[in-house]
Every structure is written in C-alpha cells, then in structure tokens.
C-alpha positions, 0 to 999 in steps of 0.5 A: 748742635755741638758736643759740649766740652766738659768742665772738669771740676776739680780745675772749675772756678766758681764765683759767687755775688749776691743779686737779687732773684726774681721768682714768678708762680707759674700758672701749671704750678711751676715757679721761674726764677730769673736774674743775673748769674754773672755781673759784667764790668764789676770789681770783685772782693779780694780773691787772695791778693787779686780782684776780677773783672768779668767783660761784657764778651766773657761768654759770646763764644760758649753761648754760641756752641750751645753748650749744656749748662745746669742751674744747681743748688750750692754746686752740688750736681745731684740737685738739678732743677733746670738745664739749657739742654732740656729748655728748662734753663735759658741764657743770654748775654746783656751787654749792659748788665750781665749773664741773664738767666731764666729758669722753670722749675718743676712744682713737683721737685722737692729740691726745687721747691726747697730752693724757693722756699729758702729764697723767700726766707732770705737763706739762699739769696746769691748766684755763683757760676763755675768756669774754666778759661777759654782756649787761646791766651786771651782768655784772661788778662792781668793787669796793675793799677792803682796798688791792685793786681787785676784780673780781666775774664774775657772768654770761659768755658761756662759748666753751670749756674748755682743758687747758693747761700752766700757770696763765697769765692772758692777755688781762686788757686787755679786762677793764681796759676796763670797770673804772668810771672812779672806781675806775681811779685805784686800778688806776693806783696798784696797778700803777704805784705812786702817780701823780704826777698824783693829788692823793692821792699823795705825789708829786703834781705838779700842774705836769707837763705829762702831767697834765690835768683833762678825761681823765674829761669825755670820752664813754665812746663816744670812749675811746681803743682803744689796749690799752696800760697807759696808754691803758686808764687814760685816760692817753692822753698817756702811751700806750707803744705801739708804734704807736698810729693810734687816731682817737679818741687826740687826745693821744696822745704816740705818735702825736705822734712818729711824724708821725701827729697831723696826719693823725689831726686831718685825718681827723678834720675831713674826717669 
C-alpha cells in the first residue's frame, strides 16, 4: 500500500456543505452513518471574493493512492470515529453526486454516541472535508464569468472528513494564493468593491500614493506570505495585519508603522 502523504494542518483547506446524513443502527450495537462528503458540480457560497466548484475528477487520484482518511467531529483530530486504514470508513466516487462515505461507528465510543445523538437532534447537520491541492499546475482552475471569480477543484489530496455543526468555509486564504495574477483584480473588485488603483474603476485615482505599478513585476517566489486580504491581492502597502514581519513584504505599511521596516531591510542587507 502506498504510503499516505499527510495533509499539513496549517496549509489544509476546509470546505463544508449542509448534507443529509443517514444513520442506521446495526445488530451488534454499532451505528452506520453515510452520505455525501463533497458534492460535485455545485457552486459554493462566496468564499471571500470567489466561489468554488468541485469537479467529478477531484478525488480520483487520491482515492487510487489508498489514503488513510479519518472521520472526525468538527475537524478535531482527537475525535477519530472511523478511518479508511482500519476499514471502518469507506469512500467512493459517484460521478453524478460526489464523494460518498460510509462509516461504521462503535457503539462503545462515547464520541460516536454523542455524535449520533447530536445528528438526531439536528445539532450536527453538515459534512466537511480537509484537503490540499494535488500535484501539477492543473489541480485547480480559475475563471471569471458572469461577474464572478470561480475556482474549480480538479485534483486534491484528501486528509479527513468531518461531521460539523454548520456549513462554514474557513481557510480560504490558502486558496487565494493560487489565483493567477491576471485575475486578482477581479477578486479585489468583488471583495472590496472597486479598487481606486484600477484604471478601469469608476473611482480610479492615479495620484493615490498607495497605487504602485510594479506589483506584477515581482517574482512569484518573492511574494509576501502575510495572509491579510490586501497582501493576498498583492497590495502589501495596504497591509491590514496586526503584525507583519515577512521579509519579502518590502512596502508593508504595517512594518513601517511598527518600526520593523528598517530591521527588515537591515536583515536583507546582511543576508
């Protein structure tokens, strides 16, 4: 069996949707829960300037590699209720619906029994999955259509699935980093209305000191790693982070305000 590539928690993305989760009690006292962990072809809610669609190919490769996927509650690694490695969690792709799951939960597990009770009460009613983009340049695709920036997932590394309380969409900042530079202006426009630095904007101000022309000239490897909305859109001079110390954020206003800029430049000269 190929060794599973772990999905780093700090870089994993999570997506969730409200789903119908079926529960069945077995003769041995165990419970079976099943449903759709990730639906195909459906547009997500706004994730912070863009929407997302999962293609029917998204999980093909990762499932062929026999990954050790966990079934958790609320993405908490201490609440493992089933896992594919032990055979208590089964995953399959239904091209017309999505990533299907079926899990056998122990009747002796307090966490599993509490989860079943929460499902019956409606306190838990959604499924979520954690993933990283798969290898290669075509793992995801960004397009702009009908005034909407759209990300389509074509290939992902699946880490875990979770039963959760509501369909939240955290960690979209990881996704924002993969937006092609020629489409980032669309993200800015939909997320923050119109950008005064955009010549196509109705409130364009060429004399705005915060507008620069050289953002697109920087090498992608030198991009700032700050994950505030402004830095993600390559507008580091408008950084809104509480404290940004990224040495590649050369024009960061926060660094200048906090007295960090000179320290950064000094460190760069020494390096």
